[in-house]
C-alpha positions as CSV (number, residue, x, y, z in Angstrom):
1,X,80.5,158.8,135.8
2,X,77.3,158.7,135.3
3,X,74.2,156.1,134.7
4,X,72.3,156.1,131.1
5,X,70.2,153.5,131.5
6,X,69.5,150.4,133.2
7,X,70.2,147.9,131.2
8,X,67.1,145.2,131.2
9,X,64.0,144.5,132.8
10,X,63.9,146.8,136.6
11,X,64.1,144.0,140.1
12,X,60.3,144.5,140.7
13,X,59.5,144.4,136.4
14,X,61.4,140.4,137.6
15,X,59.7,140.0,140.4
16,X,61.3,141.4,143.4
17,X,58.8,141.6,145.9
18,X,60.1,145.6,147.6
19,X,61.6,145.8,143.2
20,X,65.1,147.5,145.4
21,X,67.4,144.7,146.5
22,X,68.7,142.9,142.9
23,X,70.8,142.5,140.4
24,X,70.8,144.9,138.2
25,X,72.4,146.2,135.0
26,X,73.0,150.0,134.4
27,X,75.1,151.3,131.7
28,X,77.4,154.5,131.7
29,X,78.2,157.5,130.3
30,X,81.0,156.1,128.6
31,X,79.5,153.1,127.3
32,X,80.8,151.0,130.3
33,X,78.5,149.3,132.1
34,X,78.1,148.7,135.8
35,X,76.5,145.1,137.8
36,X,75.0,145.4,141.3
37,X,75.0,141.5,142.2
38,X,76.4,139.1,145.0
39,X,80.2,139.5,145.9
40,X,81.6,135.8,144.8
41,X,84.9,136.2,145.1
42,X,86.2,134.6,148.2
43,X,83.9,131.6,146.4
44,X,84.9,131.9,142.7
45,X,88.2,133.6,142.8
46,X,90.2,129.6,143.1
47,X,88.2,129.0,140.6
48,X,90.1,131.0,137.7
49,X,90.9,129.7,134.4
50,X,94.3,130.2,134.3
51,X,94.5,132.8,131.8
52,X,92.0,134.9,133.5
53,X,92.7,137.0,136.9
54,X,91.7,139.9,138.4
55,X,93.3,143.1,140.0
56,X,92.5,143.4,143.5
57,X,90.4,146.4,143.3
58,X,88.3,144.2,141.1
59,X,85.6,142.0,142.1
60,X,83.4,139.2,140.9
61,X,80.3,139.5,140.9
62,X,77.3,136.6,140.4
63,X,73.9,138.4,138.5
64,X,71.3,135.5,137.8
65,X,70.7,134.3,134.4
66,X,67.1,135.6,134.3
67,X,68.6,139.7,134.9
68,X,70.8,138.7,132.0
69,X,69.0,137.3,129.5
70,X,66.3,140.2,130.1
71,X,69.2,142.9,129.2
72,X,70.1,141.2,126.2
73,X,67.9,142.7,123.9
74,X,68.3,145.8,125.5
75,X,72.4,145.5,125.3
76,X,74.0,147.6,121.8
77,X,75.7,145.2,118.8
78,X,78.8,147.8,118.3
């Protein structure tokens, strides 16, 4: 599994002083996406709607609104 490219602006472009530890989104060689975010599984798991579930190996991660909005232009339509 390889990262092909970053989706959206880098942490430094979004104002991170260190440019190293911020939410990030990457496209993988198989077309899937990888997300670096804050693990909020414990807080949000009980809040999931009745028709949503996650496996034991899955986590709920949160990325900032700015991260996702700035990535929008780079996300392919298909």
